[in-house]
N, C-alpha and C positions, 0 to 999 in steps of 0.2 A: 504494500500500500504506500502510495506516494503522499508526502506531506509537503505543504507549502511553508517552509521554514527558512528564515533568514540566517545569515551566518552568526548572528549574536543569539540565536535561539528563540527569538520572538516570531510569532505568526504574522505573515504579511497580509495586507488588506486585500480582501477577495471581492468586494462589491463596490458600488458607487455610493458616494456620500450624499447626504441630503442636499448640500449646496449644489453639487453637480446636477442633481435631478431638478432642482428649482431653476437653475440656469437653462437647462434644456427646455423646460416648460415655457420660460419667458421667450426663448428664441422661437419655439414653435408657435406661440401666441402671436408674435410679431408677423410671422409668415402668414398665419391665418387671417390676420387683420388686413394684410396687403392683398390677399386673395379676395376678401370681401369688398375692398375698395375697387378692385378691378371689375368685379361682378356688378357693382352698382354703376360704375361708369359705362359698362357695356349695355346695361338696360337703358340708361339715359341716352346714349348715342344711337341705340337702335330705334328709340322713339323719335329722335330727331330725323333719322333716316326715313322713317315712315312718313313724317310730316312733309319732308322734302319730296318724297315720291308722290304723295297726294297733291302737292302744289304743282308738280310737273304734269300730272294727269289733268288737273283743273285748267292749266294753261293750254294743253292740247284740246280740251273740250271747248274753250273759248275760240281757239283758232278754227276748229271745225264749224262752230256756229257762225262765225264771221264769213267763212268761205261759202257756207250754204245760203247765206242771205244774198239774194240777187241784187245787182245794182252796180253802179260804178264804184271802183275801188275807193276813191276819195270820199264818196258819200258813206260807204260802209264803215270806213275808218272813223269818220266823225260821228257816226251814229253810236259807236261803242265807247266813246270817250267817257270816262268817269273820274272826276278829280275832286275827291273829298278827303278830309283828314281821317286818320284812323279812328278817332273818337266820334266823328260825325257819322260813321258807318255802323254804329252800334245798333241802329234800327234800319231795316231795309225799306221802310215806308210801305205804302200800299201797292198792291199789284196793279200793273198797267192794264188798261182796257183798250182794246180787246186783248184777250189772253193769247191769241194766235195759236192755240193748241187744238182747236176743232177744225174740221175740214170746212165747216160753214163760215168760219172767220175769214173775212177778206181783209188782209193786213197790208199796209204799205211797208216799204223797206224800213222806215224809221220806227213804225209800230212793232215790227218783227224784232228789230234790234233792242227796243225797250223791253219786250217780253223775254228775249234771250238773256239780256243782261240781268234782269230781275231773277229769273230762274237759276242762272249761273251763280249769281251772288248768294242765293239761298244754298246752293250746293256747296260753295266754298265755306259758308258759315256753318253748315252742318257737318262738314268733313274735317275742318280745322278749328281748333279752339280760338274763338273770337276772330275767325277768318274774315279778312277784308281784302279789298283790291284797290288798285290805282291804275287807271288806264289812260295813256295820253297818246295822241296821234304823233307819228314820226314821219320823216321824209320818205318818199317813194313807196307809198301804199303799205306802210307797216305801222304797228302800234308797239309802244313800250308798255310792258305790263309788270306790275309789282304785286305779288301775292304775299300777304302779311298775316301772321298769326301770333298768338300769345303762347309762349312755351314756358310754363311755370316750373318745369323740372330743371331747366337750364337758367340759372340765375345770373346776376351781374358779375360774379366772379369767374364765370366760364370763359375759357380762352377764345371762344368764338363770338362773344358778345360784341367786341369791337368790329370784327369783320361783318357781322350782320347789320350793325348800325350803318356801315358804309354802303350796304346794299339797299337801304331804304331811301325812297325819294324824300327830299326835304319837305315837300308840301304835306306829307303825311303827318308831320308834327309829332314824331315819336321820341319820347324821353325815357321810356322804360326799356332797360337793357334785356328784359326777358322777351321782348317782341322780336320775332324773326322775320326777315324779308327775303324773298327770292325774286330776281329780275329775269324777265323773258322778253325777247323781241319776236313778234309774230308778223310774218310776211303774209299779206292777204293775197 
């Protein structure tokens, strides 16, 4: 039988001390906290990605609506212009008349654009938190479009807050850093 004996006759230490166990628990705890932080950031950024995807789909929807509205390009562009501040768009107002959704509705190009813009703004509001839009006419038959939403998960300390503020049109009057903007140019 082998014995663990030092040269002076004492028995050598065979296990870990309490201090070593506590140090290993602290190190493991720090690692687990880092993993929890990474998981939280992953959830936040996946939500941001979802909002950006919805905004891109909403921009495509407006482009399709504009292209489907018959008329001269300049008239179509001007019919879809909407220039209101972010806070002024809290209410969509009343639905336009005629609604241009029935086959019996006889709508002009401007009436169709008003109905499209109202329905589209409702869709943006329903799919993005406090979703708003800003549409301005641009040169050569195109529009500049900003889709805006409130993203409460990403606060003022987020690294993308300054970038998002640069993407917002100044006429939107946005002071809140949790508001996100995406810019699109639509060619009609």
